[in-house]
N, CA, C and O atoms as a GROMACS GRO file, in nm:
protein
  632
    1MET      N    1   4.386   4.854   0.534
    1MET     CA    2   4.295   4.856   0.422
    1MET      C    3   4.302   4.720   0.352
    1MET      O    4   4.408   4.677   0.307
    2SER      N    5   4.188   4.652   0.346
    2SER     CA    6   4.180   4.522   0.279
    2SER      C    7   4.095   4.537   0.153
    2SER      O    8   3.979   4.496   0.149
    3LEU      N    9   4.154   4.596   0.052
    3LEU     CA   10   4.083   4.633  -0.069
    3LEU      C   11   4.062   4.514  -0.162
    3LEU      O   12   4.153   4.435  -0.186
    4THR      N   13   3.938   4.502  -0.213
    4THR     CA   14   3.909   4.403  -0.316
    4THR      C   15   3.836   4.473  -0.430
    4THR      O   16   3.763   4.570  -0.410
    5LEU      N   17   3.857   4.422  -0.550
    5LEU     CA   18   3.786   4.471  -0.667
    5LEU      C   19   3.678   4.370  -0.702
    5LEU      O   20   3.700   4.249  -0.695
    6ALA      N   21   3.561   4.420  -0.740
    6ALA     CA   22   3.449   4.331  -0.769
    6ALA      C   23   3.359   4.396  -0.875
    6ALA      O   24   3.368   4.515  -0.902
    7LYS      N   25   3.274   4.315  -0.932
    7LYS     CA   26   3.173   4.365  -1.025
    7LYS      C   27   3.056   4.416  -0.943
    7LYS      O   28   3.003   4.344  -0.857
    8ALA      N   29   3.016   4.539  -0.968
    8ALA     CA   30   2.905   4.599  -0.894
    8ALA      C   31   2.775   4.525  -0.924
    8ALA      O   32   2.756   4.469  -1.032
    9GLU      N   33   2.687   4.527  -0.826
    9GLU     CA   34   2.553   4.471  -0.841
    9GLU      C   35   2.453   4.586  -0.831
    9GLU      O   36   2.487   4.695  -0.784
   10LYS      N   37   2.332   4.560  -0.875
   10LYS     CA   38   2.230   4.665  -0.876
   10LYS      C   39   2.208   4.726  -0.737
   10LYS      O   40   2.175   4.844  -0.726
   11LYS      N   41   2.227   4.648  -0.633
   11LYS     CA   42   2.210   4.698  -0.496
   11LYS      C   43   2.313   4.805  -0.459
   11LYS      O   44   2.297   4.874  -0.359
   12ASP      N   45   2.419   4.818  -0.541
   12ASP     CA   46   2.526   4.914  -0.514
   12ASP      C   47   2.500   5.052  -0.576
   12ASP      O   48   2.580   5.143  -0.558
   13ILE      N   49   2.391   5.067  -0.649
   13ILE     CA   50   2.366   5.190  -0.724
   13ILE      C   51   2.367   5.316  -0.636
   13ILE      O   52   2.426   5.416  -0.676
   14ASN      N   53   2.306   5.313  -0.521
   14ASN     CA   54   2.303   5.433  -0.436
   14ASN      C   55   2.443   5.478  -0.395
   14ASN      O   56   2.473   5.597  -0.397
   15ARG      N   57   2.528   5.384  -0.358
   15ARG     CA   58   2.664   5.420  -0.318
   15ARG      C   59   2.744   5.469  -0.439
   15ARG      O   60   2.821   5.564  -0.427
   16ILE      N   61   2.725   5.406  -0.554
   16ILE     CA   62   2.792   5.452  -0.676
   16ILE      C   63   2.748   5.595  -0.708
   16ILE      O   64   2.831   5.678  -0.746
   17ASN      N   65   2.619   5.623  -0.694
   17ASN     CA   66   2.569   5.758  -0.719
   17ASN      C   67   2.632   5.859  -0.622
   17ASN      O   68   2.667   5.969  -0.663
   18ASP      N   69   2.646   5.821  -0.495
   18ASP     CA   70   2.710   5.910  -0.398
   18ASP      C   71   2.855   5.940  -0.438
   18ASP      O   72   2.899   6.054  -0.429
   19LEU      N   73   2.927   5.838  -0.483
   19LEU     CA   74   3.065   5.858  -0.528
   19LEU      C   75   3.072   5.944  -0.654
   19LEU      O   76   3.163   6.025  -0.670
   20PHE      N   77   2.974   5.927  -0.742
   20PHE     CA   78   2.966   6.009  -0.863
   20PHE      C   79   2.948   6.156  -0.827
   20PHE      O   80   3.015   6.244  -0.882
   21ILE      N   81   2.858   6.183  -0.734
   21ILE     CA   82   2.835   6.321  -0.689
   21ILE      C   83   2.963   6.378  -0.626
   21ILE      O   84   3.000   6.492  -0.654
   22GLU      N   85   3.030   6.299  -0.544
   22GLU     CA   86   3.155   6.344  -0.482
   22GLU      C   87   3.260   6.377  -0.589
   22GLU      O   88   3.332   6.476  -0.576
   23MET      N   89   3.267   6.295  -0.694
   23MET     CA   90   3.360   6.320  -0.803
   23MET      C   91   3.329   6.453  -0.872
   23MET      O   92   3.419   6.534  -0.895
   24LEU      N   93   3.202   6.475  -0.904
   24LEU     CA   94   3.164   6.598  -0.972
   24LEU      C   95   3.190   6.720  -0.885
   24LEU      O   96   3.236   6.823  -0.934
   25GLN      N   97   3.162   6.709  -0.756
   25GLN     CA   98   3.190   6.821  -0.664
   25GLN      C   99   3.338   6.854  -0.661
   25GLN      O  100   3.376   6.971  -0.656
   26ASN      N  101   3.421   6.752  -0.664
   26ASN     CA  102   3.565   6.771  -0.663
   26ASN      C  103   3.614   6.835  -0.794
   26ASN      O  104   3.695   6.928  -0.791
   27ILE      N  105   3.567   6.785  -0.906
   27ILE     CA  106   3.612   6.836  -1.036
   27ILE      C  107   3.568   6.980  -1.057
   27ILE      O  108   3.647   7.064  -1.100
   28TYR      N  109   3.442   7.009  -1.027
   28TYR     CA  110   3.387   7.141  -1.056
   28TYR      C  111   3.391   7.237  -0.938
   28TYR      O  112   3.350   7.352  -0.950
   29ASN      N  113   3.442   7.189  -0.824
   29ASN     CA  114   3.459   7.272  -0.705
   29ASN      C  115   3.330   7.341  -0.663
   29ASN      O  116   3.328   7.460  -0.632
   30THR      N  117   3.221   7.263  -0.662
   30THR     CA  118   3.091   7.315  -0.620
   30THR      C  119   3.007   7.200  -0.568
   30THR      O  120   3.024   7.085  -0.609
   31ASN      N  121   2.916   7.231  -0.478
   31ASN     CA  122   2.821   7.130  -0.429
   31ASN      C  123   2.696   7.124  -0.516
   31ASN      O  124   2.610   7.039  -0.495
   32GLN      N  125   2.686   7.214  -0.612
   32GLN     CA  126   2.567   7.223  -0.698
   32GLN      C  127   2.579   7.128  -0.817
   32GLN      O  128   2.591   7.172  -0.932
   33VAL      N  129   2.575   6.999  -0.790
   33VAL     CA  130   2.583   6.897  -0.895
   33VAL      C  131   2.469   6.798  -0.875
   33VAL      O  132   2.414   6.786  -0.766
   34ASN      N  133   2.436   6.728  -0.979
   34ASN     CA  134   2.332   6.625  -0.973
   34ASN      C  135   2.393   6.488  -0.993
   34ASN      O  136   2.495   6.472  -1.060
   35GLY      N  137   2.330   6.389  -0.933
   35GLY     CA  138   2.371   6.252  -0.952
   35GLY      C  139   2.316   6.197  -1.082
   35GLY      O  140   2.266   6.272  -1.166
   36TYR      N  141   2.327   6.068  -1.098
   36TYR     CA  142   2.274   6.002  -1.217
   36TYR      C  143   2.122   6.014  -1.219
   36TYR      O  144   2.058   6.016  -1.114
   37SER      N  145   2.065   6.024  -1.337
   37SER     CA  146   1.919   6.021  -1.348
   37SER      C  147   1.871   5.878  -1.324
   37SER      O  148   1.946   5.782  -1.341
   38ASP      N  149   1.745   5.865  -1.286
   38ASP     CA  150   1.688   5.732  -1.260
   38ASP      C  151   1.705   5.642  -1.380
   38ASP      O  152   1.671   5.680  -1.492
   39GLY      N  153   1.757   5.523  -1.358
   39GLY     CA  154   1.773   5.425  -1.465
   39GLY      C  155   1.900   5.439  -1.547
   39GLY      O  156   1.928   5.353  -1.631
   40ALA      N  157   1.977   5.545  -1.525
   40ALA     CA  158   2.096   5.568  -1.608
   40ALA      C  159   2.200   5.458  -1.597
   40ALA      O  160   2.276   5.435  -1.691
   41LEU      N  161   2.204   5.389  -1.484
   41LEU     CA  162   2.304   5.284  -1.465
   41LEU      C  163   2.253   5.144  -1.496
   41LEU      O  164   2.329   5.047  -1.491
   42ASN      N  165   2.127   5.131  -1.528
   42ASN     CA  166   2.068   4.998  -1.549
   42ASN      C  167   2.141   4.915  -1.653
   42ASN      O  168   2.152   4.793  -1.638
   43ARG      N  169   2.192   4.978  -1.757
   43ARG     CA  170   2.259   4.903  -1.864
   43ARG      C  171   2.382   4.828  -1.816
   43ARG      O  172   2.425   4.731  -1.879
   44PHE      N  173   2.440   4.871  -1.704
   44PHE     CA  174   2.558   4.804  -1.651
   44PHE      C  175   2.522   4.675  -1.576
   44PHE      O  176   2.611   4.599  -1.537
   45PHE      N  177   2.394   4.651  -1.558
   45PHE     CA  178   2.351   4.534  -1.483
   45PHE      C  179   2.262   4.441  -1.566
   45PHE      O  180   2.193   4.356  -1.510
   46ASP      N  181   2.264   4.458  -1.697
   46ASP     CA  182   2.175   4.379  -1.782
   46ASP      C  183   2.239   4.253  -1.840
   46ASP      O  184   2.180   4.185  -1.924
   47GLY      N  185   2.361   4.221  -1.793
   47GLY     CA  186   2.425   4.098  -1.836
   47GLY      C  187   2.505   4.108  -1.964
   47GLY      O  188   2.558   4.008  -2.011
   48ARG      N  189   2.515   4.227  -2.019
   48ARG     CA  190   2.598   4.245  -2.140
   48ARG      C  191   2.743   4.265  -2.097
   48ARG      O  192   2.780   4.237  -1.983
   49ASP      N  193   2.824   4.315  -2.190
   49ASP     CA  194   2.967   4.326  -2.158
   49ASP      C  195   3.007   4.458  -2.094
   49ASP      O  196   3.126   4.481  -2.072
   50GLU      N  197   2.912   4.547  -2.064
   50GLU     CA  198   2.941   4.668  -1.990
   50GLU      C  199   2.920   4.642  -1.841
   50GLU      O  200   2.826   4.571  -1.803
   51TRP      N  201   3.004   4.697  -1.758
   51TRP     CA  202   2.992   4.673  -1.614
   51TRP      C  203   3.062   4.783  -1.536
   51TRP      O  204   3.135   4.865  -1.591
   52ILE      N  205   3.038   4.782  -1.407
   52ILE     CA  206   3.102   4.877  -1.317
   52ILE      C  207   3.189   4.798  -1.221
   52ILE      O  208   3.144   4.705  -1.154
   53CYS      N  209   3.316   4.837  -1.216
   53CYS     CA  210   3.410   4.774  -1.123
   53CYS      C  211   3.413   4.860  -0.997
   53CYS      O  212   3.431   4.982  -1.004
   54ILE      N  213   3.396   4.796  -0.882
   54ILE     CA  214   3.400   4.868  -0.756
   54ILE      C  215   3.521   4.823  -0.674
   54ILE      O  216   3.566   4.709  -0.683
   55ALA      N  217   3.572   4.915  -0.594
   55ALA     CA  218   3.676   4.884  -0.497
   55ALA      C  219   3.610   4.886  -0.360
   55ALA      O  220   3.543   4.982  -0.323
   56VAL      N  221   3.628   4.778  -0.286
   56VAL     CA  222   3.560   4.760  -0.159
   56VAL      C  223   3.665   4.742  -0.049
   56VAL      O  224   3.756   4.660  -0.061
   57ASP      N  225   3.649   4.818   0.058
   57ASP     CA  226   3.732   4.804   0.178
   57ASP      C  227   3.641   4.754   0.288
   57ASP      O  228   3.558   4.829   0.339
   58GLY      N  229   3.656   4.629   0.324
   58GLY     CA  230   3.564   4.567   0.420
   58GLY      C  231   3.426   4.558   0.359
   58GLY      O  232   3.405   4.482   0.263
   59GLU      N  233   3.332   4.634   0.413
   59GLU     CA  234   3.195   4.637   0.361
   59GLU      C  235   3.166   4.763   0.280
   59GLU      O  236   3.057   4.778   0.225
   60ASN      N  237   3.264   4.854   0.272
   60ASN     CA  238   3.242   4.986   0.213
   60ASN      C  239   3.294   4.997   0.070
   60ASN      O  240   3.409   4.964   0.042
   61ILE      N  241   3.208   5.042  -0.019
   61ILE     CA  242   3.250   5.072  -0.156
   61ILE      C  243   3.318   5.208  -0.151
   61ILE      O  244   3.257   5.308  -0.114
   62VAL      N  245   3.447   5.211  -0.188
   62VAL     CA  246   3.526   5.334  -0.176
   62VAL      C  247   3.562   5.394  -0.312
   62VAL      O  248   3.615   5.505  -0.319
   63ALA      N  249   3.533   5.321  -0.421
   63ALA     CA  250   3.566   5.371  -0.554
   63ALA      C  251   3.492   5.288  -0.658
   63ALA      O  252   3.447   5.176  -0.632
   64PHE      N  253   3.479   5.348  -0.778
   64PHE     CA  254   3.420   5.272  -0.888
   64PHE      C  255   3.470   5.325  -1.021
   64PHE      O  256   3.520   5.437  -1.031
   65LEU      N  257   3.456   5.241  -1.122
   65LEU     CA  258   3.489   5.276  -1.260
   65LEU      C  259   3.388   5.210  -1.352
   65LEU      O  260   3.370   5.088  -1.347
   66SER      N  261   3.322   5.290  -1.435
   66SER     CA  262   3.228   5.238  -1.534
   66SER      C  263   3.306   5.196  -1.658
   66SER      O  264   3.389   5.271  -1.709
   67ILE      N  265   3.277   5.076  -1.707
   67ILE     CA  266   3.348   5.020  -1.822
   67ILE      C  267   3.246   4.992  -1.932
   67ILE      O  268   3.163   4.903  -1.920
   68GLU      N  269   3.255   5.071  -2.038
   68GLU     CA  270   3.161   5.059  -2.150
   68GLU      C  271   3.233   4.997  -2.269
   68GLU      O  272   3.342   5.039  -2.305
   69VAL      N  273   3.171   4.897  -2.329
   69VAL     CA  274   3.228   4.834  -2.448
   69VAL      C  275   3.149   4.882  -2.570
   69VAL      O  276   3.027   4.872  -2.574
   70HIS      N  277   3.222   4.933  -2.668
   70HIS     CA  278   3.160   4.986  -2.789
   70HIS      C  279   3.203   4.902  -2.909
   70HIS      O  280   3.322   4.873  -2.927
   71HIS      N  281   3.107   4.864  -2.989
   71HIS     CA  282   3.134   4.790  -3.112
   71HIS      C  283   3.086   4.878  -3.227
   71HIS      O  284   2.970   4.874  -3.268
   72GLU      N  285   3.179   4.955  -3.278
   72GLU     CA  286   3.147   5.047  -3.387
   72GLU      C  287   3.241   5.013  -3.503
   72GLU      O  288   3.270   4.895  -3.525
   73ASP      N  289   3.289   5.112  -3.576
   73ASP     CA  290   3.385   5.083  -3.682
   73ASP      C  291   3.505   5.007  -3.627
   73ASP      O  292   3.558   4.915  -3.690
   74LYS      N  293   3.544   5.046  -3.508
   74LYS     CA  294   3.654   4.980  -3.438
   74LYS      C  295   3.606   4.955  -3.295
   74LYS      O  296   3.552   5.045  -3.231
   75ASP      N  297   3.626   4.835  -3.245
   75ASP     CA  298   3.588   4.804  -3.107
   75ASP      C  299   3.678   4.882  -3.012
   75ASP      O  300   3.799   4.894  -3.034
   76TYR      N  301   3.618   4.932  -2.904
   76TYR     CA  302   3.697   5.000  -2.802
   76TYR      C  303   3.622   4.996  -2.669
   76TYR      O  304   3.502   4.974  -2.664
   77ILE      N  305   3.697   5.020  -2.564
   77ILE     CA  306   3.639   5.034  -2.430
   77ILE      C  307   3.647   5.181  -2.394
   77ILE      O  308   3.751   5.245  -2.410
   78TYR      N  309   3.536   5.234  -2.344
   78TYR     CA  310   3.532   5.372  -2.295
   78TYR      C  311   3.520   5.365  -2.144
   78TYR      O  312   3.426   5.305  -2.091
   79LEU      N  313   3.615   5.426  -2.075
   79LEU     CA  314   3.611   5.432  -1.929
   79LEU      C  315   3.539   5.560  -1.890
   79LEU      O  316   3.570   5.668  -1.939
   80ASP      N  317   3.443   5.546  -1.802
   80ASP     CA  318   3.362   5.661  -1.765
   80ASP      C  319   3.349   5.665  -1.613
   80ASP      O  320   3.336   5.562  -1.547
   81ASP      N  321   3.353   5.785  -1.560
   81ASP     CA  322   3.320   5.807  -1.419
   81ASP      C  323   3.405   5.726  -1.321
   81ASP      O  324   3.353   5.642  -1.246
   82LEU      N  325   3.533   5.750  -1.322
   82LEU     CA  326   3.623   5.695  -1.220
   82LEU      C  327   3.614   5.784  -1.098
   82LEU      O  328   3.640   5.905  -1.108
   83SER      N  329   3.579   5.728  -0.984
   83SER     CA  330   3.568   5.805  -0.861
   83SER      C  331   3.626   5.727  -0.744
   83SER      O  332   3.592   5.610  -0.723
   84VAL      N  333   3.712   5.792  -0.669
   84VAL     CA  334   3.769   5.737  -0.546
   84VAL      C  335   3.733   5.835  -0.435
   84VAL      O  336   3.764   5.953  -0.445
   85THR      N  337   3.668   5.787  -0.330
   85THR     CA  338   3.629   5.875  -0.221
   85THR      C  339   3.753   5.940  -0.158
   85THR      O  340   3.860   5.880  -0.154
   86LYS      N  341   3.737   6.060  -0.109
   86LYS     CA  342   3.848   6.146  -0.069
   86LYS      C  343   3.951   6.078   0.022
   86LYS      O  344   4.070   6.085  -0.005
   87GLN      N  345   3.907   6.014   0.126
   87GLN     CA  346   4.003   5.958   0.223
   87GLN      C  347   4.083   5.841   0.168
   87GLN      O  348   4.179   5.798   0.231
   88TYR      N  349   4.045   5.788   0.052
   88TYR     CA  350   4.116   5.675  -0.008
   88TYR      C  351   4.202   5.714  -0.127
   88TYR      O  352   4.270   5.628  -0.185
   89ARG      N  353   4.201   5.840  -0.164
   89ARG     CA  354   4.279   5.885  -0.279
   89ARG      C  355   4.428   5.873  -0.251
   89ARG      O  356   4.472   5.873  -0.136
   90ASN      N  357   4.504   5.862  -0.360
   90ASN     CA  358   4.651   5.852  -0.354
   90ASN      C  359   4.699   5.724  -0.287
   90ASN      O  360   4.805   5.722  -0.224
   91ASN      N  361   4.620   5.619  -0.302
   91ASN     CA  362   4.658   5.487  -0.251
   91ASN      C  363   4.665   5.383  -0.362
   91ASN      O  364   4.671   5.263  -0.334
   92GLY      N  365   4.663   5.427  -0.488
   92GLY     CA  366   4.674   5.334  -0.600
   92GLY      C  367   4.544   5.269  -0.643
   92GLY      O  368   4.544   5.179  -0.726
   93ILE      N  369   4.432   5.313  -0.586
   93ILE     CA  370   4.303   5.249  -0.618
   93ILE      C  371   4.262   5.278  -0.762
   93ILE      O  372   4.216   5.188  -0.832
   94GLY      N  373   4.278   5.402  -0.807
   94GLY     CA  374   4.246   5.434  -0.946
   94GLY      C  375   4.330   5.351  -1.042
   94GLY      O  376   4.280   5.303  -1.143
   95THR      N  377   4.457   5.336  -1.010
   95THR     CA  378   4.547   5.254  -1.092
   95THR      C  379   4.498   5.110  -1.099
   95THR      O  380   4.500   5.048  -1.205
   96LYS      N  381   4.454   5.057  -0.985
   96LYS     CA  382   4.404   4.918  -0.982
   96LYS      C  383   4.276   4.904  -1.064
   96LYS      O  384   4.259   4.805  -1.135
   97LEU      N  385   4.187   5.001  -1.054
   97LEU     CA  386   4.062   4.995  -1.132
   97LEU      C  387   4.091   5.000  -1.282
   97LEU      O  388   4.033   4.924  -1.359
   98ILE      N  389   4.180   5.089  -1.322
   98ILE     CA  390   4.216   5.098  -1.463
   98ILE      C  391   4.286   4.970  -1.509
   98ILE      O  392   4.264   4.923  -1.621
   99GLY      N  393   4.370   4.915  -1.424
   99GLY     CA  394   4.435   4.787  -1.455
   99GLY      C  395   4.334   4.676  -1.477
   99GLY      O  396   4.352   4.592  -1.565
  100LYS      N  397   4.229   4.678  -1.398
  100LYS     CA  398   4.122   4.578  -1.414
  100LYS      C  399   4.053   4.596  -1.549
  100LYS      O  400   4.022   4.498  -1.617
  101ALA      N  401   4.028   4.721  -1.587
  101ALA     CA  402   3.966   4.748  -1.718
  101ALA      C  403   4.058   4.704  -1.831
  101ALA      O  404   4.011   4.649  -1.930
  102GLU      N  405   4.188   4.726  -1.817
  102GLU     CA  406   4.282   4.684  -1.920
  102GLU      C  407   4.287   4.531  -1.929
  102GLU      O  408   4.297   4.476  -2.039
  103ALA      N  409   4.281   4.464  -1.816
  103ALA     CA  410   4.277   4.317  -1.818
  103ALA      C  411   4.149   4.268  -1.886
  103ALA      O  412   4.152   4.169  -1.960
  104TYR      N  413   4.039   4.335  -1.861
  104TYR     CA  414   3.913   4.300  -1.926
  104TYR      C  415   3.923   4.320  -2.077
  104TYR      O  416   3.875   4.237  -2.154
  105ALA      N  417   3.986   4.428  -2.119
  105ALA     CA  418   4.008   4.452  -2.262
  105ALA      C  419   4.084   4.334  -2.323
  105ALA      O  420   4.053   4.288  -2.432
  106ASN      N  421   4.183   4.287  -2.251
  106ASN     CA  422   4.259   4.170  -2.294
  106ASN      C  423   4.169   4.047  -2.309
  106ASN      O  424   4.176   3.975  -2.408
  107GLU      N  425   4.084   4.025  -2.209
  107GLU     CA  426   3.995   3.909  -2.209
  107GLU      C  427   3.900   3.909  -2.329
  107GLU      O  428   3.873   3.804  -2.387
  108ILE      N  429   3.850   4.026  -2.365
  108ILE     CA  430   3.752   4.033  -2.473
  108ILE      C  431   3.814   4.075  -2.606
  108ILE      O  432   3.743   4.102  -2.703
  109ASN      N  433   3.947   4.081  -2.609
  109ASN     CA  434   4.023   4.109  -2.731
  109ASN      C  435   3.990   4.245  -2.792
  109ASN      O  436   3.969   4.257  -2.913
  110VAL      N  437   3.985   4.347  -2.708
  110VAL     CA  438   3.966   4.484  -2.752
  110VAL      C  439   4.100   4.555  -2.734
  110VAL      O  440   4.162   4.545  -2.628
  111HIS      N  441   4.144   4.626  -2.836
  111HIS     CA  442   4.279   4.684  -2.836
  111HIS      C  443   4.288   4.827  -2.788
  111HIS      O  444   4.397   4.874  -2.756
  112THR      N  445   4.177   4.898  -2.782
  112THR     CA  446   4.182   5.041  -2.753
  112THR      C  447   4.095   5.076  -2.633
  112THR      O  448   3.981   5.030  -2.622
  113ILE      N  449   4.150   5.158  -2.545
  113ILE     CA  450   4.075   5.212  -2.432
  113ILE      C  451   4.085   5.363  -2.440
  113ILE      O  452   4.192   5.418  -2.465
  114CYS      N  453   3.972   5.430  -2.417
  114CYS     CA  454   3.973   5.576  -2.418
  114CYS      C  455   3.880   5.630  -2.311
  114CYS      O  456   3.797   5.557  -2.256
  115PHE      N  457   3.895   5.757  -2.282
  115PHE     CA  458   3.809   5.825  -2.186
  115PHE      C  459   3.833   5.975  -2.198
  115PHE      O  460   3.927   6.019  -2.263
  116HIS      N  461   3.748   6.051  -2.135
  116HIS     CA  462   3.763   6.196  -2.127
  116HIS      C  463   3.814   6.234  -1.989
  116HIS      O  464   3.781   6.170  -1.889
  117VAL      N  465   3.893   6.339  -1.983
  117VAL     CA  466   3.937   6.395  -1.856
  117VAL      C  467   3.926   6.546  -1.866
  117VAL      O  468   3.968   6.607  -1.965
  118GLU      N  469   3.869   6.606  -1.763
  118GLU     CA  470   3.858   6.751  -1.757
  118GLU      C  471   3.999   6.810  -1.745
  118GLU      O  472   4.081   6.758  -1.669
  119LYS      N  473   4.025   6.917  -1.818
  119LYS     CA  474   4.156   6.982  -1.811
  119LYS      C  475   4.188   7.030  -1.670
  119LYS      O  476   4.304   7.034  -1.630
  120SER      N  477   4.085   7.066  -1.595
  120SER     CA  478   4.105   7.115  -1.459
  120SER      C  479   4.140   7.004  -1.360
  120SER      O  480   4.182   7.032  -1.248
  121ASN      N  481   4.124   6.878  -1.400
  121ASN     CA  482   4.150   6.764  -1.312
  121ASN      C  483   4.295   6.719  -1.332
  121ASN      O  484   4.321   6.612  -1.388
  122ILE      N  485   4.387   6.801  -1.282
  122ILE     CA  486   4.530   6.779  -1.303
  122ILE      C  487   4.577   6.646  -1.245
  122ILE      O  488   4.657   6.576  -1.307
  123ALA      N  489   4.529   6.610  -1.126
  123ALA     CA  490   4.572   6.485  -1.063
  123ALA      C  491   4.535   6.365  -1.150
  123ALA      O  492   4.615   6.274  -1.168
  124ALA      N  493   4.413   6.366  -1.204
  124ALA     CA  494   4.371   6.255  -1.291
  124ALA      C  495   4.453   6.253  -1.419
  124ALA      O  496   4.493   6.146  -1.465
  125LEU      N  497   4.477   6.368  -1.477
  125LEU     CA  498   4.556   6.376  -1.600
  125LEU      C  499   4.695   6.317  -1.579
  125LEU      O  500   4.744   6.242  -1.663
  126ARG      N  501   4.757   6.350  -1.468
  126ARG     CA  502   4.891   6.296  -1.437
  126ARG      C  503   4.886   6.144  -1.420
  126ARG      O  504   4.974   6.072  -1.468
  127LEU      N  505   4.783   6.095  -1.352
  127LEU     CA  506   4.768   5.951  -1.333
  127LEU      C  507   4.758   5.882  -1.468
  127LEU      O  508   4.829   5.785  -1.494
  128TYR      N  509   4.671   5.931  -1.554
  128TYR     CA  510   4.648   5.866  -1.683
  128TYR      C  511   4.774   5.868  -1.769
  128TYR      O  512   4.805   5.770  -1.836
  129GLU      N  513   4.845   5.978  -1.768
  129GLU     CA  514   4.970   5.985  -1.844
  129GLU      C  515   5.073   5.886  -1.789
  129GLU      O  516   5.145   5.821  -1.865
  130ARG      N  517   5.078   5.874  -1.657
  130ARG     CA  518   5.170   5.779  -1.594
  130ARG      C  519   5.136   5.635  -1.633
  130ARG      O  520   5.224   5.549  -1.640
  131LEU      N  521   5.008   5.609  -1.659
  131LEU     CA  522   4.964   5.475  -1.697
  131LEU      C  523   4.974   5.450  -1.848
  131LEU      O  524   4.934   5.344  -1.896
  132GLY      N  525   5.028   5.547  -1.922
  132GLY     CA  526   5.052   5.527  -2.064
  132GLY      C  527   4.946   5.581  -2.157
  132GLY      O  528   4.951   5.556  -2.278
  133TYR      N  529   4.850   5.654  -2.105
  133TYR     CA  530   4.747   5.714  -2.189
  133TYR      C  531   4.800   5.845  -2.245
  133TYR      O  532   4.876   5.916  -2.179
  134VAL      N  533   4.760   5.877  -2.368
  134VAL     CA  534   4.805   6.000  -2.432
  134VAL      C  535   4.684   6.081  -2.475
  134VAL      O  536   4.576   6.028  -2.498
  135ILE      N  537   4.707   6.210  -2.484
  135ILE     CA  538   4.600   6.299  -2.531
  135ILE      C  539   4.582   6.275  -2.680
  135ILE      O  540   4.674   6.293  -2.759
  136TYR      N  541   4.462   6.236  -2.716
  136TYR     CA  542   4.428   6.209  -2.855
  136TYR      C  543   4.365   6.331  -2.920
  136TYR      O  544   4.386   6.359  -3.038
  137GLU      N  545   4.286   6.405  -2.839
  137GLU     CA  546   4.215   6.519  -2.894
  137GLU      C  547   4.184   6.619  -2.784
  137GLU      O  548   4.139   6.583  -2.676
  138ASP      N  549   4.209   6.746  -2.813
  138ASP     CA  550   4.173   6.855  -2.724
  138ASP      C  551   4.030   6.895  -2.758
  138ASP      O  552   4.002   6.936  -2.871
  139GLN      N  553   3.938   6.883  -2.661
  139GLN     CA  554   3.797   6.912  -2.686
  139GLN      C  555   3.748   7.030  -2.603
  139GLN      O  556   3.639   7.027  -2.546
  140GLY      N  557   3.829   7.133  -2.597
  140GLY     CA  558   3.789   7.252  -2.524
  140GLY      C  559   3.822   7.242  -2.377
  140GLY      O  560   3.937   7.264  -2.338
  141ASN      N  561   3.724   7.211  -2.293
  141ASN     CA  562   3.748   7.203  -2.149
  141ASN      C  563   3.794   7.064  -2.103
  141ASN      O  564   3.816   7.042  -1.984
  142ARG      N  565   3.807   6.971  -2.199
  142ARG     CA  566   3.852   6.837  -2.162
  142ARG      C  567   3.934   6.776  -2.276
  142ARG      O  568   3.933   6.824  -2.389
  143TYR      N  569   4.006   6.670  -2.241
  143TYR     CA  570   4.084   6.594  -2.338
  143TYR      C  571   4.020   6.457  -2.357
  143TYR      O  572   3.963   6.400  -2.264
  144LEU      N  573   4.031   6.406  -2.478
  144LEU     CA  574   4.004   6.265  -2.504
  144LEU      C  575   4.139   6.197  -2.498
  144LEU      O  576   4.230   6.232  -2.574
  145MET      N  577   4.152   6.099  -2.408
  145MET     CA  578   4.278   6.027  -2.393
  145MET      C  579   4.259   5.885  -2.442
  145MET      O  580   4.148   5.831  -2.439
  146ILE      N  581   4.368   5.824  -2.488
  146ILE     CA  582   4.360   5.693  -2.550
  146ILE      C  583   4.484   5.611  -2.519
  146ILE      O  584   4.593   5.665  -2.496
  147LYS      N  585   4.466   5.481  -2.519
  147LYS     CA  586   4.580   5.389  -2.504
  147LYS      C  587   4.547   5.264  -2.584
  147LYS      O  588   4.437   5.210  -2.577
  148ASN      N  589   4.644   5.220  -2.660
  148ASN     CA  590   4.631   5.092  -2.727
  148ASN      C  591   4.692   4.988  -2.635
  148ASN      O  592   4.810   4.994  -2.600
  149VAL      N  593   4.610   4.891  -2.598
  149VAL     CA  594   4.655   4.787  -2.506
  149VAL      C  595   4.688   4.662  -2.585
  149VAL      O  596   4.626   4.634  -2.688
  150HIS      N  597   4.783   4.589  -2.536
  150HIS     CA  598   4.822   4.464  -2.601
  150HIS      C  599   4.726   4.356  -2.556
  150HIS      O  600   4.694   4.344  -2.438
  151THR      N  601   4.683   4.278  -2.650
  151THR     CA  602   4.595   4.167  -2.616
  151THR      C  603   4.668   4.036  -2.642
  151THR      O  604   4.764   4.030  -2.718
  152LYS      N  605   4.619   3.933  -2.575
  152LYS     CA  606   4.675   3.801  -2.594
  152LYS      C  607   4.647   3.755  -2.737
  152LYS      O  608   4.538   3.778  -2.789
  153PRO      N  609   4.744   3.692  -2.801
  153PRO     CA  610   4.717   3.644  -2.937
  153PRO      C  611   4.613   3.531  -2.935
  153PRO      O  612   4.613   3.446  -2.847
  154ASN      N  613   4.526   3.534  -3.032
  154ASN     CA  614   4.431   3.424  -3.049
  154ASN      C  615   4.505   3.305  -3.106
  154ASN      O  616   4.610   3.320  -3.168
  155SER      N  617   4.451   3.187  -3.085
  155SER     CA  618   4.516   3.068  -3.141
  155SER      C  619   4.523   3.078  -3.292
  155SER      O  620   4.613   3.020  -3.353
  156SER      N  621   4.430   3.151  -3.354
  156SER     CA  622   4.432   3.166  -3.500
  156SER      C  623   4.542   3.263  -3.544
  156SER      O  624   4.576   3.267  -3.662
  157ASP      N  625   4.600   3.343  -3.450
  157ASP     CA  626   4.704   3.437  -3.484
  157ASP      C  627   4.842   3.372  -3.484
  157ASP      O  628   4.940   3.434  -3.526
  158ARG      N  629   4.849   3.251  -3.439
  158ARG     CA  630   4.981   3.184  -3.427
  158ARG      C  631   5.022   3.114  -3.552
  158ARG      O  632   5.129   3.054  -3.557
   0.00000   0.00000   0.00000
C-alpha cells in the first residue's frame, strides 16, 4: 500500500459520494441510504478554507474526510463524513486523515476541532477517544466530540 494524502478535486466527487454511501451503509446496517444531493460538495472546491482530504492508494481513492472551518463566536473546525473503504480499514488511515486536519488547524490557528459520531459506531468512537477527543455532549443517538489542539504561537505571542 503506497498511501498518499491529498486535497480532493472536483473530479473526485463521484468516488467521494461512493465512499459516503458505503459509510452510511456500515453505520446504519442497511443498503437503503442516499448519497450527497447534487451540489452538496461544491463548497469544498470553491477555494475557501473548507476542503476534503483524500487518501489515495496508487490511483484509487480509498478514504476521505471533509474539513469545515467555522468562524462564529469561536473559530473551530468541524470534521464531517470520515469514510475508509472496507478493505482498507484498521490500517491507520482514519488516524492519518484526522492528523492532517489537526495539522491544518495548526496552520490556520484554530484551536478547537469537533465532530459528531453515532453511538452505534463503536469502532469510530474508540478511535476518536484514542486520538484525544472527548465527549462534549450526548445528543441522543450520537455524541458531539471535541478536542482542543495546540497551535503554533504567533510571533505576536512571544
